[in-house]
Backbone as JSON, one array per atom type, in Angstrom:
{
  "sequence": "MSRQPRAFTVTELLIIVVVVGVLAAIAMPRLDFSVISRRKAEVTAKRIVTDLRRTRRLAIAHAAKRSSFKLVMTGSDAYTGYEIISSALGQVVDSYSIDPDVTCTGGQTFRFGPKGELLTDSSNPLMVSSRGKTYTIRITRETGMVECESN",
  "N": [[-54.91, 23.99, 16.71], [-52.57, 22.64, 15.17], [-51.46, 19.26, 14.28], [-48.24, 17.85, 13.89], [-46.5, 15.74, 11.57], [-45.27, 12.52, 12.23], [-43.81, 10.58, 11.07], [-42.54, 9.03, 8.07], [-44.22, 8.84, 5.11], [-45.17, 6.0, 2.87], [-44.71, 6.43, 0.17], [-42.86, 8.79, 0.48], [-40.58, 7.15, 1.44], [-40.06, 5.32, -0.71], [-39.12, 6.81, -2.69], [-36.8, 7.69, -1.65], [-35.35, 5.31, -1.68], [-35.51, 4.69, -4.31], [-33.81, 6.77, -5.38], [-31.4, 6.27, -4.01], [-30.59, 3.99, -5.08], [-30.26, 4.46, -7.65], [-27.91, 6.05, -7.5], [-26.3, 4.25, -6.53], [-26.21, 2.48, -8.88], [-24.83, 4.22, -10.51], [-22.16, 4.77, -9.23], [-21.12, 1.91, -9.03], [-19.98, 0.73, -11.47], [-17.58, 2.28, -11.23], [-16.16, 1.62, -9.35], [-12.91, 0.44, -8.02], [-12.0, -3.11, -8.49], [-9.74, -4.44, -8.72], [-8.03, -3.73, -6.64], [-8.96, -5.29, -4.43], [-8.28, -8.01, -5.41], [-5.31, -7.35, -5.3], [-4.84, -7.16, -2.51], [-5.65, -9.59, -1.72], [-3.43, -11.02, -2.7], [-1.28, -10.18, -1.08], [-2.31, -11.05, 1.42], [-2.14, -13.62, 1.07], [0.53, -14.0, 0.7], [1.41, -13.27, 2.92], [0.26, -15.22, 4.69], [1.56, -17.52, 3.66], [4.21, -16.9, 4.58], [4.05, -16.83, 7.25], [3.21, -19.74, 7.85], [5.27, -21.04, 7.01], [7.41, -20.06, 8.8], [6.25, -21.06, 10.84], [6.31, -23.88, 10.38], [9.21, -24.09, 10.2], [9.49, -23.71, 13.11], [8.41, -25.68, 13.93], [10.22, -27.75, 13.16], [12.57, -27.32, 14.68], [11.37, -27.54, 17.11], [11.03, -30.41, 17.53], [13.61, -31.25, 17.32], [14.83, -32.79, 19.08], [14.2, -35.41, 18.54], [14.98, -35.82, 16.12], [13.83, -35.29, 13.63], [12.25, -33.75, 10.58], [10.28, -31.11, 9.16], [8.43, -29.99, 6.66], [7.05, -27.89, 4.34], [4.85, -28.26, 1.66], [3.83, -27.34, -1.53], [0.93, -27.66, -3.32], [-0.8, -28.75, -6.35], [-0.44, -28.11, -9.78], [1.49, -26.23, -12.01], [0.51, -23.46, -11.27], [0.15, -23.18, -8.04], [-2.34, -24.56, -6.0], [-2.94, -24.78, -3.24], [-1.43, -25.7, 0.04], [0.65, -27.89, 2.17], [1.58, -28.73, 5.36], [3.88, -30.91, 6.65], [5.01, -33.6, 8.61], [7.87, -35.1, 8.48], [8.87, -37.19, 9.79], [6.54, -38.89, 10.48], [5.17, -38.81, 8.19], [2.89, -37.25, 8.16], [0.15, -35.09, 7.71], [0.27, -32.11, 9.05], [-1.25, -29.47, 8.79], [-3.12, -27.72, 6.36], [-3.68, -25.5, 3.51], [-5.81, -23.83, 1.29], [-5.39, -21.89, -1.64], [-6.52, -18.61, -2.76], [-8.33, -18.36, -5.86], [-8.03, -16.44, -7.49], [-5.39, -15.87, -6.86], [-2.21, -16.17, -8.03], [0.3, -18.57, -7.76], [3.72, -19.29, -7.68], [6.71, -20.99, -8.36], [9.27, -22.28, -6.02], [8.61, -25.42, -4.54], [8.72, -27.21, -2.45], [9.62, -26.98, 0.79], [11.66, -27.78, 3.12], [12.77, -28.14, 6.4], [15.38, -28.57, 8.78], [16.59, -30.15, 12.06], [17.87, -27.83, 12.97], [16.69, -25.63, 12.27], [17.36, -24.71, 9.77], [17.18, -24.38, 6.07], [16.85, -27.45, 4.31], [18.96, -28.94, 2.04], [17.74, -30.23, -0.32], [15.46, -28.71, -0.71], [13.36, -26.22, -2.45], [13.49, -22.89, -3.78], [12.93, -19.49, -4.76], [9.6, -18.29, -3.84], [6.87, -17.18, -5.55], [4.23, -14.84, -5.2], [1.28, -13.76, -6.69], [-1.12, -11.29, -8.04], [-3.06, -9.54, -10.45], [-0.9, -7.56, -11.21], [0.32, -7.02, -8.9], [3.2, -8.68, -7.03], [4.81, -10.71, -4.83], [7.69, -11.89, -3.39], [8.87, -14.58, -1.82], [11.56, -15.46, 0.11], [14.06, -17.75, 1.42], [16.53, -17.92, 3.66], [19.13, -20.2, 3.4], [20.91, -21.23, 5.25], [20.26, -20.24, 7.9], [17.34, -20.48, 7.6], [15.64, -18.27, 7.82], [12.78, -16.48, 7.01], [11.72, -14.35, 4.43], [9.92, -11.89, 2.9], [9.2, -9.95, 0.17], [7.72, -7.12, -1.59], [7.28, -6.76, -4.93]],
  "CA": [[-53.61, 23.56, 17.06], [-52.28, 21.5, 14.04], [-50.73, 18.13, 14.32], [-46.99, 17.62, 13.06], [-46.57, 14.31, 11.21], [-44.09, 12.12, 12.95], [-43.13, 9.58, 10.38], [-42.49, 9.26, 6.8], [-45.03, 8.12, 4.3], [-44.49, 5.01, 2.13], [-44.19, 7.18, -1.08], [-41.37, 9.41, 0.55], [-39.5, 6.21, 1.54], [-39.76, 4.78, -1.92], [-38.63, 7.9, -3.43], [-35.44, 7.76, -1.15], [-34.86, 3.96, -2.12], [-35.05, 4.66, -5.87], [-32.77, 7.57, -5.65], [-30.13, 5.59, -3.4], [-30.33, 2.69, -6.1], [-29.68, 5.29, -9.02], [-26.62, 6.76, -7.29], [-25.66, 3.2, -6.41], [-25.94, 2.2, -10.12], [-23.87, 5.19, -11.26], [-20.95, 4.46, -8.78], [-20.62, 0.67, -9.07], [-18.83, 0.71, -12.44], [-16.23, 3.12, -11.09], [-15.08, 0.89, -8.15], [-11.64, -0.79, -8.76], [-12.1, -4.18, -7.8], [-8.28, -5.05, -8.52], [-7.39, -3.36, -5.39], [-9.3, -6.52, -3.89], [-7.3, -8.83, -5.97], [-3.95, -7.39, -5.01], [-4.81, -7.43, -1.22], [-5.67, -10.98, -1.57], [-2.39, -11.76, -2.98], [-0.75, -9.91, 0.1], [-2.84, -11.71, 2.57], [-1.72, -15.03, 0.81], [1.87, -14.08, 0.85], [1.49, -13.27, 4.44], [-0.05, -16.42, 5.3], [2.6, -18.51, 3.61], [5.21, -16.72, 5.44], [3.55, -17.37, 8.73], [3.26, -20.96, 7.83], [6.95, -21.4, 6.53], [8.2, -19.86, 9.72], [5.54, -22.16, 11.68], [7.27, -25.08, 9.77], [10.53, -24.07, 10.84], [9.85, -23.78, 14.58], [8.15, -27.23, 14.4], [11.55, -28.67, 13.07], [13.37, -26.96, 15.93], [10.88, -28.23, 18.68], [11.06, -31.86, 17.64], [14.68, -31.51, 17.07], [15.37, -34.23, 19.63], [13.43, -36.58, 17.74], [15.61, -35.77, 14.64], [12.79, -35.27, 12.6], [12.07, -32.62, 9.9], [8.9, -30.52, 8.89], [8.29, -29.49, 5.34], [5.67, -27.29, 3.63], [4.6, -28.69, 0.15], [2.77, -26.55, -2.29], [-0.12, -28.57, -3.73], [-1.2, -28.31, -7.48], [0.67, -28.02, -10.78], [2.13, -24.79, -12.17], [0.11, -22.35, -10.3], [-0.35, -23.87, -6.86], [-3.91, -24.33, -5.37], [-2.89, -24.73, -1.87], [-0.16, -26.27, 0.61], [0.44, -28.72, 3.25], [2.55, -28.84, 6.41], [4.0, -32.36, 6.5], [5.76, -34.08, 9.57], [8.55, -35.96, 7.46], [9.19, -38.85, 10.28], [5.45, -39.55, 10.58], [4.33, -38.6, 6.94], [1.54, -36.98, 8.82], [-0.2, -33.75, 7.44], [-0.06, -31.33, 10.26], [-1.92, -28.38, 8.46], [-3.3, -27.34, 5.11], [-4.38, -24.28, 3.25], [-6.2, -23.27, -0.04], [-5.12, -20.59, -2.13], [-7.54, -18.07, -3.57], [-8.33, -18.85, -6.98], [-7.65, -14.96, -7.79], [-4.21, -15.46, -6.56], [-1.32, -17.09, -8.76], [1.51, -18.86, -6.84], [4.46, -20.21, -8.58], [8.08, -21.23, -7.92], [9.57, -23.45, -5.18], [7.42, -26.44, -4.45], [9.13, -28.01, -1.29], [10.38, -26.26, 1.62], [12.07, -28.71, 4.38], [13.43, -27.51, 7.64], [16.23, -29.44, 9.61], [16.15, -29.96, 13.39], [18.56, -26.84, 13.64], [15.74, -24.7, 11.74], [17.99, -24.4, 8.67], [16.36, -24.94, 5.0], [17.82, -28.55, 3.81], [19.27, -28.75, 0.43], [16.71, -30.69, -1.18], [14.46, -27.7, -0.94], [13.36, -25.05, -3.41], [13.47, -21.25, -3.28], [12.03, -18.91, -3.88], [8.22, -18.5, -4.16], [6.38, -15.89, -6.08], [2.7, -15.05, -5.14], [0.57, -12.55, -7.3], [-2.42, -11.02, -8.61], [-3.58, -8.22, -11.0], [0.21, -6.84, -11.28], [1.22, -6.91, -7.63], [3.98, -9.64, -7.15], [5.28, -10.92, -3.44], [8.67, -12.88, -3.53], [9.24, -15.23, -0.6], [12.86, -16.17, 0.12], [14.48, -18.33, 2.35], [18.04, -17.92, 3.53], [19.26, -21.58, 3.58], [21.83, -21.44, 6.39], [19.3, -20.06, 9.02], [16.01, -20.79, 7.78], [15.15, -17.06, 7.94], [11.95, -16.3, 5.68], [11.45, -12.9, 4.06], [8.98, -11.49, 1.8], [9.23, -8.51, -0.39], [7.09, -6.66, -2.59], [7.82, -6.13, -6.23]],
  "C": [[-53.44, 22.54, 15.78], [-51.37, 20.42, 14.34], [-49.38, 18.01, 13.41], [-47.01, 16.03, 12.83], [-45.16, 13.88, 11.78], [-43.28, 10.98, 12.34], [-43.2, 9.66, 8.97], [-43.44, 8.45, 6.09], [-44.41, 7.14, 3.54], [-43.9, 5.67, 0.67], [-42.73, 8.06, -0.79], [-40.17, 8.48, 0.61], [-39.25, 5.44, 0.1], [-39.06, 5.74, -2.94], [-37.16, 7.73, -3.18], [-34.69, 6.36, -1.77], [-34.53, 3.84, -3.49], [-33.82, 5.69, -6.06], [-31.3, 7.08, -5.24], [-29.73, 4.61, -4.4], [-29.78, 3.16, -7.5], [-28.26, 5.49, -8.76], [-25.65, 5.36, -7.12], [-25.02, 2.72, -7.89], [-24.78, 2.84, -10.77], [-22.28, 4.8, -10.69], [-20.52, 3.06, -8.84], [-19.66, 0.4, -10.11], [-17.47, 1.43, -12.18], [-15.45, 2.42, -10.11], [-13.96, 0.05, -8.79], [-11.56, -1.75, -7.87], [-10.66, -5.11, -7.92], [-7.63, -4.83, -7.43], [-7.67, -4.66, -4.56], [-8.33, -7.6, -4.16], [-6.07, -8.82, -5.13], [-3.87, -7.35, -3.44], [-5.06, -8.92, -0.96], [-4.26, -11.65, -1.85], [-1.25, -11.14, -1.63], [-1.05, -10.93, 1.15], [-2.17, -13.14, 2.36], [-0.23, -15.07, 1.08], [2.21, -14.21, 2.32], [1.48, -14.47, 5.26], [1.04, -17.4, 5.11], [3.88, -18.36, 4.2], [5.22, -17.24, 6.82], [3.83, -18.89, 8.68], [4.64, -21.62, 7.45], [7.62, -21.32, 8.12], [7.59, -20.68, 10.96], [6.34, -23.66, 11.5], [8.54, -25.32, 10.43], [10.47, -24.25, 12.42], [9.12, -25.39, 14.92], [9.28, -28.05, 14.31], [12.23, -28.48, 14.01], [12.75, -27.69, 17.25], [11.15, -29.52, 18.55], [12.37, -32.05, 17.18], [15.41, -32.92, 17.95], [15.28, -35.55, 19.08], [14.28, -36.81, 16.32], [14.82, -36.04, 13.61], [12.65, -33.94, 11.97], [10.88, -32.31, 9.78], [9.34, -30.07, 7.52], [6.77, -28.81, 4.84], [5.78, -27.6, 2.12], [3.44, -28.24, -0.48], [2.05, -27.6, -3.1], [-0.63, -27.76, -5.4], [-0.06, -28.43, -8.38], [1.58, -26.76, -10.69], [1.9, -23.81, -11.28], [-0.61, -23.13, -9.26], [-1.86, -23.76, -6.43], [-3.98, -24.21, -4.01], [-1.63, -25.39, -1.28], [-0.36, -27.04, 1.84], [1.62, -28.58, 4.17], [2.69, -30.32, 6.8], [5.02, -32.8, 7.57], [6.91, -35.1, 8.6], [8.57, -37.5, 8.11], [7.94, -39.42, 10.39], [4.94, -39.55, 9.1], [3.06, -38.24, 7.13], [1.2, -35.36, 8.17], [-0.66, -33.23, 8.8], [-1.26, -30.12, 9.96], [-2.12, -28.36, 6.96], [-4.04, -26.35, 4.88], [-4.8, -24.33, 1.91], [-5.97, -22.35, -0.43], [-6.3, -20.2, -2.95], [-7.43, -18.32, -4.98], [-7.85, -17.55, -7.99], [-5.99, -14.86, -7.73], [-3.41, -16.65, -7.4], [0.11, -17.15, -7.7], [2.37, -19.85, -7.5], [5.86, -20.43, -7.95], [8.41, -22.32, -7.07], [8.31, -24.47, -4.73], [7.64, -27.13, -2.87], [10.12, -27.32, -0.49], [10.75, -27.15, 3.1], [12.99, -28.19, 5.3], [14.12, -28.61, 8.23], [16.0, -29.21, 11.03], [16.7, -28.42, 13.96], [17.64, -25.23, 13.01], [16.46, -24.18, 10.42], [17.08, -25.2, 7.27], [17.33, -26.17, 4.32], [18.18, -28.12, 2.21], [18.56, -29.41, -0.82], [15.56, -29.56, -1.17], [14.58, -26.81, -1.87], [13.25, -23.87, -2.92], [13.56, -20.5, -4.43], [10.74, -18.91, -4.41], [7.61, -17.23, -4.43], [4.57, -15.97, -5.78], [2.28, -13.43, -6.0], [-0.6, -12.54, -7.75], [-2.77, -9.71, -9.12], [-2.05, -7.23, -10.81], [0.92, -6.57, -9.91], [1.85, -8.34, -7.15], [4.6, -9.6, -5.58], [6.42, -11.96, -3.74], [8.79, -13.28, -2.38], [10.46, -15.95, -0.72], [13.08, -16.69, 1.43], [15.94, -18.4, 2.55], [18.13, -19.27, 4.03], [19.94, -21.89, 4.78], [21.08, -21.29, 7.72], [18.13, -20.15, 9.01], [15.26, -19.47, 7.97], [14.15, -16.58, 6.77], [11.83, -14.88, 5.55], [10.62, -12.83, 2.92], [8.88, -9.9, 1.6], [8.36, -8.43, -1.33], [7.53, -6.06, -3.73], [6.9, -5.4, -6.83]]
}
């Protein structure tokens, strides 16, 4: 009666690791990492849209106090982040940093009044892009409705 081996030898495991490593080295240069950057642009655009809507809701919720809220982009030409600010208190409610792979340009200040409308001193639109994928964020001035479209 002969015994059947129940485990792999170290040599067999090393051969498998080497073969998997060679296959990974061949496949790695063929991966398209620009897909990841384009996805970052989409995520950033959706985050900005969500926070613009949040800023509008804050303005409506504090309408009795006649205070407005604004979302202000930070940085120079290509923004590096943004802050949500209570205009009455001058206090930062929240802030967010934009991924360095994503370019954000356009409007800098978006201020909402007590009825949720975009106030006249606000800028519009905002463009978010990365690796050929661009999203345009527009706000309807009268209603404060925020829209994001892919270009």
